[in-house]
C-alpha positions in Angstrom: -54.9 -25.1 -9.5 -53.2 -22.8 -12.0 -51.2 -19.7 -10.7 -52.4 -16.5 -11.6 -50.0 -13.6 -12.1 -51.1 -9.8 -11.6 -49.0 -6.7 -12.0 -45.6 -6.2 -13.3 -44.7 -9.2 -15.9 -41.2 -8.9 -14.6 -39.8 -9.8 -17.9 -37.0 -7.6 -17.4 -35.2 -7.4 -13.9 -36.6 -5.0 -11.1 -34.6 -3.8 -8.4 -36.2 -4.8 -4.7 -36.0 -2.3 -1.7 -33.6 -2.8 0.6 -30.6 -2.1 -1.6 -27.3 -0.6 0.4 -24.4 1.6 -0.4 -21.3 1.8 1.6 -18.4 4.0 1.6 -15.6 2.7 3.2 -14.1 5.9 4.3 -11.2 6.2 1.7 -13.8 6.8 -1.2 -14.4 2.9 -2.0 -18.1 2.2 -2.8 -19.6 -1.2 -2.4 -23.6 -1.7 -2.9 -25.6 -5.2 -2.5 -28.7 -5.3 -4.5 -31.6 -7.8 -5.1 -33.6 -8.0 -8.3 -36.7 -10.1 -9.4 -37.4 -11.3 -12.8 -40.0 -13.8 -14.4 -38.2 -16.9 -15.2 -40.0 -17.6 -18.4 -40.1 -15.6 -21.5 -42.5 -12.9 -22.7 -44.8 -15.7 -24.3 -45.1 -17.5 -21.0 -42.8 -20.2 -21.8 -40.0 -21.2 -19.4 -37.0 -20.0 -20.0 -33.9 -21.7 -21.1 -30.6 -21.3 -19.3 -29.2 -18.6 -21.8 -32.4 -16.9 -21.6 -32.6 -16.7 -18.0 -28.7 -15.6 -17.7 -29.3 -12.9 -20.2 -31.7 -11.2 -17.6 -28.6 -10.8 -14.9 -26.5 -7.9 -14.9 -22.9 -8.5 -16.1 -19.5 -7.4 -15.0 -19.2 -3.5 -15.7 -22.9 -3.0 -15.9 -23.8 0.4 -14.0 -26.0 0.3 -11.0 -29.6 1.9 -12.0 -29.6 4.0 -9.0 -25.9 5.3 -8.8 -23.6 5.3 -12.1 -20.8 5.3 -10.1 -21.1 1.9 -9.0 -20.3 -1.1 -11.6 -21.4 -4.6 -11.4 -18.8 -6.9 -9.9 -20.5 -10.3 -9.8 -23.8 -11.9 -9.7 -25.8 -14.6 -8.9 -29.5 -16.2 -10.0 -31.5 -18.6 -8.2 -35.2 -19.8 -9.1 -37.5 -19.4 -6.0 -40.7 -21.1 -4.9 -43.0 -18.8 -6.9 -40.8 -19.7 -10.2 -39.2 -16.3 -10.3 -35.8 -15.4 -10.8 -34.1 -13.9 -7.6 -30.7 -12.1 -8.9 -28.4 -10.8 -6.2 -25.5 -8.3 -7.5 -22.6 -6.9 -5.7 -21.4 -3.7 -7.3 -18.1 -1.6 -6.4 -17.2 2.1 -7.7 -15.2 5.3 -6.2 -17.0 7.9 -4.6 -14.8 11.1 -6.4 -12.6 11.1 -9.3 -11.0 8.0 -10.5 -9.0 6.8 -7.6 -9.7 6.3 -3.7 -7.5 7.8 -1.1 -4.5 5.4 0.0 -5.8 2.9 3.0 -2.4 2.5 4.7 -1.1 0.4 7.8 2.5 0.6 9.3 4.3 -2.1 11.1 7.0 -1.8 13.6 9.2 -4.8 13.6 12.4 -6.4 14.5 15.1 -6.7 11.7 18.4 -8.4 12.3 21.5 -6.3 10.9 25.1 -6.5 11.1 26.6 -5.7 14.3 29.1 -3.3 13.0 26.0 -1.2 11.6 24.9 -0.8 15.3 25.1 3.1 16.1 27.4 2.6 19.0 29.6 -0.1 17.5 32.5 2.3 17.8 32.1 3.9 21.0 31.1 0.8 23.3 30.6 -2.5 21.1 33.6 -3.1 19.0 35.8 -0.1 18.7 38.1 0.4 15.9 41.2 -1.5 14.5 43.2 1.0 16.2 41.4 0.7 19.3 39.3 -2.6 19.4 36.8 -3.3 22.5 35.5 -6.7 24.0 37.8 -8.9 21.9 36.7 -7.4 18.5 39.2 -8.3 15.8 39.4 -6.0 12.3 40.5 -6.8 8.9 43.7 -5.1 7.6 41.3 -2.4 5.8 39.7 -1.5 9.0 36.3 -3.3 8.7 35.1 -5.4 11.4 35.7 -9.3 11.2 34.4 -10.9 14.5 34.3 -10.9 17.8 37.2 -13.5 18.6 38.1 -13.5 22.5 36.2 -15.9 24.6 37.0 -13.9 27.7 34.4 -11.4 26.5 31.6 -14.0 26.8 28.6 -11.6 26.1 30.3 -10.6 22.8 32.1 -13.5 21.7 30.6 -14.9 18.4 28.0 -12.1 17.8 27.4 -11.2 14.4 24.2 -9.1 14.3 21.8 -7.3 16.6 17.9 -6.7 16.3 17.0 -3.2 15.3 13.7 -1.6 15.0 12.4 -1.7 11.5 9.1 0.0 9.8 7.4 -1.1 6.8 3.9 0.3 5.2 1.5 -1.8 3.2 -1.3 0.0 1.2 -4.2 -0.4 -1.0 -5.9 2.0 -3.4 -8.6 1.4 -5.9 -8.7 3.1 -9.4 -10.4 3.5 -12.6 -7.7 4.8 -14.6 -5.2 2.3 -16.1 -2.7 4.9 -16.5 -2.5 4.8 -12.6 -1.0 1.1 -12.9 1.4 2.2 -15.6 2.7 5.1 -13.6 3.3 3.1 -10.2 4.8 0.2 -12.4 7.4 2.3 -13.5 8.4 3.5 -9.9 8.7 0.0 -8.5 12.2 -0.1 -6.9 12.8 4.0 -6.6 12.4 6.2 -3.6 10.2 9.2 -2.6 10.8 11.9 0.0 7.4 12.8 0.2 5.0 9.6 0.2 4.1 10.4 -3.8 5.4 8.3 -6.5 4.9 9.8 -9.9 2.6 12.4 -8.6 0.5 9.4 -6.7 -0.1 9.6 -3.2 0.5 6.5 -1.5 1.5 7.2 2.3 -1.8 9.0 3.1 -2.3 9.7 6.6 0.8 7.7 7.7 2.6 10.9 6.3 2.2 12.7 9.6 5.3 10.5 10.9 7.5 12.1 8.3 6.6 15.7 9.2 9.0 17.4 11.5 7.3 18.0 14.9 3.9 18.1 13.1 1.0 15.6 13.9 -1.3 16.9 11.6 -1.8 14.9 8.5 -2.9 17.4 6.4 0.3 19.5 6.8 2.6 16.8 6.6 3.5 17.1 3.0 6.4 19.3 2.2 9.8 19.2 0.4 11.9 16.8 2.6 9.1 15.2 4.9 10.9 12.0 4.2 14.3 13.0 3.5 17.6 12.4 5.4 20.2 15.2 6.4 22.1 13.8 3.2 18.8 14.4 1.1 18.6 10.6 0.6 14.9 9.7 0.4 13.8 7.5 3.3 10.7 5.4 1.3 11.1 3.0 -1.1 8.3 1.4 -3.2 9.2 -2.3 -3.2 6.3 -4.1 -4.8 2.7 -4.0 -6.1 -0.1 -6.3 -6.8 -3.3 -5.9 -8.8 -6.9 -7.3 -8.9 -10.0 -6.5 -11.3 -13.4 -5.6 -9.3 -16.1 -4.7 -11.8 -14.6 -1.6 -13.7 -11.9 -0.8 -11.0 -8.7 -2.0 -10.3 -7.5 -2.8 -6.8 -3.7 -2.0 -6.1 -1.9 -3.1 -3.1 1.6 -2.3 -2.4 4.6 -2.4 -0.1 6.7 0.5 1.1 10.0 0.2 2.7 11.6 2.9 5.1 15.2 3.4 5.6 16.0 5.8 8.7 19.2 6.7 6.9 17.9 7.1 3.5 18.4 5.0 0.4 21.1 6.0 -1.8 20.0 8.8 -3.9 22.0 8.2 -6.8 20.9 4.4 -6.9 17.5 4.6 -5.8 16.3 8.2 -7.0 12.7 8.5 -7.8 11.8 11.7 -6.2 8.7 13.4 -7.3 9.9 16.1 -9.8 7.4 18.6 -8.2 10.1 18.8 -5.0 12.9 21.1 -5.6 16.1 19.4 -5.5 18.8 21.1 -2.8 21.7 22.7 -4.3 24.7 20.6 -4.5 26.4 22.6 -1.7 23.9 21.6 0.6 24.6 17.5 -0.2 27.1 15.6 1.5 29.6 14.0 -0.9 30.1 10.8 1.1 28.0 7.8 2.0 28.6 6.4 5.4 28.9 3.2 6.6 28.8 0.0 4.5 26.9 1.7 1.6 23.8 -0.3 2.9 21.0 1.9 4.2 20.0 1.0 7.9 16.4 0.6 8.9 14.6 2.6 11.4 16.2 2.4 14.9 19.8 1.5 13.6 20.6 5.0 15.2 19.3 6.9 18.4 15.9 8.4 18.0 16.1 12.0 17.8 14.0 14.5 19.8 12.9 16.7 16.8 9.9 14.4 16.3 11.5 12.8 13.2 11.2 9.0 12.9 
């Protein structure tokens, strides 16, 4: 018996009930939708592969129910009724051209030279003039090694584990200019969590606010700045992927308790007022390599 078709000819894909739009809480919209279309041509003859494919939404096509969403990918199958069933995934941004940063922080242990320990001079190794625990120093006063086996807890020790902190984050954007702005800032620092005017720290920002646990009030000049005015955050890397008409940017930020050398890594957001030169210390302490979080005693002010 021949099939009898009634109603919509389905020569063009028809959206089916049950489609959903989800917001991830940071402004990224995703949508799954199903369409049905006749697998034949308008004259009733079976469609060729290219004709069937022509009915499938393409990457970048807007979702008919919400133009903020653009097609990311689609698939098409032929069902038992001879209809083309098209499944589409859409992505978009809720407001503006970029999402808010979705970030996470991780505390971990880092290995650092024992001579950078905050208590090295007082109780661990002392100094060339007054060595402790079998420490030996070079002629210029720099630490060489622990050389006395009678101090068995220190003999041969060259490093120690300290607490480090790193930030990873993701933003989505439809603005290619954002990619360029951040690419140019890789390897530079920030004292606020902004690079080239773009927020990459988000709610983790409250960790840099002195005594203030409200993320919305965390941003101020000096939120992530040491007493020497060296910025504590450094944008160390970035990766990108394309989804529909938007770009996913994944990035890494390194934190330094003592701050990154301002002269070498300076990338501070120009919106912030640079402190007067009279307020800046002229010397860089230690080995000129910024120590990570935990390489000095925690302070009671609420700062990291």
